[in-house]
N, C-alpha and C positions, 0 to 999 in steps of 0.2 A: 031566204035564200038557201041552200042546201049544200050551199061553200064548208067542208070541215073548220077551215081557221076561220073563216066568219063568226060560224057557233061557238070558240074555243073566244076569238075576241069579244062576243057580246056575252060571254059567262054560261054561259045555256052548256058550254062542255069543261070539266072541268082544265085545270094547266096549271102547272108550276109553273107561274109566273118571277123572271127571269128581273126583266127591264120592263119598263112601258109610261108613254109620253100621248100629246097627243098625237101624233103622227104613226109613231110605230106599235107594237109590243112582242114580248120575246117571251117565249115560255122554252123549259127541256122537251125532248122528243124523248119521244114516249117509246123508243126504240132507239138508244144511243148507239154511236157508233167510234163510240171514243167516250174518256171519261169526263168529259165536256164537250156536248153536243145539246148546239139551242139552237131555235126557230128564229127568226127574227123576221115578221110580217110586219104591212102596213095593215092601219088603221080601215084606210079603203082598198077594197076589194080591186085588183089588177089581177087578170089571169097568170097573164107571165112577165116577164124581161122583155119578147115582142111587143107585147098592151103597154108595155109606159112609152107611152110617145116623148116629146120634144119637151111638156109640158112639168113632168115628172123628173125633169131633171136634180130640180131641188132636193125632192121628196130621194130618190135613188141614193142620192148624199148621204142625207142624211142615217138612211140604212144603215150605208158603210159603217157613216159614225157611230152607230149607235152598238154596235158588233162592233168595232175600237174599243167601244168603251165599257160593255159586258167582257172582253179579254181582259183588257186591265182585271173588274172588277175580283174576275177569275184568278188571277194572277196565271196568268200562263205569260211566262218570262221568255220561254224558251219558245215559242211563236206559237202557230195555229194555221185554219185555214179557211176558209170562207167559198162556200159554192153554192152556184143556182142554179142547181136542173133548169133548163126550159124544153117544152117542149117533151113527145115523147121518147125523140132519139135521144134526149139530154137524161133521159131517167126521169121526169116530172110527175108526182102521180098526186100530188094538192092543186087541183088549177085554181090559185092564187098564189102569187108570186112571196118567193121564201128565200131566206138566204139562211144555209146551214152555217151556225160558228162551231169549227171542230177542235180538240185538241187534249193537250193533258198526256199524248205517248206522240212520240214519233210518226209519223203520214209517209208513208210510202208512195210512190210515184212512178212510174203513173198510175191516177188512184181505182181505174179500173176500165 
């Protein structure tokens, strides 16, 4: 498979791991948009949120839990943002479902 995030999960491309378990893997974004910018991905290849059917509800919940756990570990007590870009118009640049955890500074709204 030529998926960038699958290669990162498999260890074929180096990354700075932040969290991992049997369902997901989280790593520091190489182009951070905030002092804390972590990508949380399912180990299973799912192209986008649109491709996550009913059978993936527990996995999606687990990824959100993992994001909150990482935020706690990173000390983001003043808040943080979770972003899921979906499709071209949503700004998704890698076709593997992923959550962006952003924090460590005040985040403006609307985002863009």
